[in-house]
C-alpha positions in Angstrom: -2.1 -29.4 -70.5 1.5 -28.1 -69.7 4.4 -27.2 -71.7 7.5 -25.0 -72.1 7.7 -21.6 -73.7 9.8 -22.2 -76.9 9.5 -18.7 -78.4 7.9 -15.3 -77.3 7.7 -12.0 -79.1 7.0 -9.3 -76.6 6.0 -6.8 -79.4 3.2 -8.9 -80.6 2.4 -11.0 -77.4 2.6 -14.2 -79.3 4.8 -17.3 -79.3 5.1 -21.0 -79.3 4.9 -23.6 -76.7 6.5 -27.1 -76.7 4.0 -29.4 -75.1 5.0 -32.4 -72.8 4.2 -34.8 -75.6 6.6 -32.9 -78.0 4.0 -30.9 -80.1 4.9 -27.3 -80.9 1.7 -25.1 -80.7 1.5 -21.3 -81.5 -0.3 -18.9 -79.2 -1.6 -15.6 -80.1 -1.9 -12.2 -78.5 -5.4 -12.9 -77.3 -4.3 -16.0 -75.3 -1.4 -14.1 -73.9 -3.7 -11.2 -72.9 -6.0 -13.5 -71.1 -3.1 -14.7 -69.0 -2.7 -11.4 -67.2 1.1 -11.9 -67.4 3.5 -9.1 -68.6 6.2 -11.3 -70.1 7.2 -15.0 -70.5 10.6 -16.3 -71.3 11.8 -19.3 -73.4 12.2 -22.3 -71.1 9.5 -21.2 -68.7 7.0 -23.8 -67.7 3.3 -22.9 -68.3 -0.1 -24.4 -68.3 -2.4 -23.9 -71.3 -6.0 -24.2 -72.1 -7.0 -25.5 -75.6 -10.0 -24.5 -77.6 -11.3 -25.5 -81.0 -8.9 -23.0 -82.7 -5.8 -23.6 -80.6 -4.5 -22.1 -77.3 -7.0 -19.9 -75.7 -5.2 -19.0 -72.4 -1.9 -19.6 -70.7 -0.9 -19.3 -67.1 1.7 -20.1 -64.6 0.5 -22.4 -61.7 0.5 -20.7 -58.5 -0.1 -17.2 -60.1 -3.7 -16.3 -60.4 -6.7 -15.2 -58.4 -6.5 -16.7 -55.0 -3.3 -18.6 -55.8 0.1 -18.3 -54.1 3.4 -19.5 -55.2 4.6 -22.3 -52.8 
């Protein structure tokens, strides 16, 4: 699933994402920590992984183990 960062609080590592179908979903510090990212900004496109309790991981396509930005 993909979406756009709507809000991000660097102090807590949490924020919200607007999915492509218009749903606003909150992500917590654990999901952000799993991303390996240092910061995200509102308006940035991200991919997200959903679990039973919500977003479990976020990432930017092309940034990850074995991936390159094209």
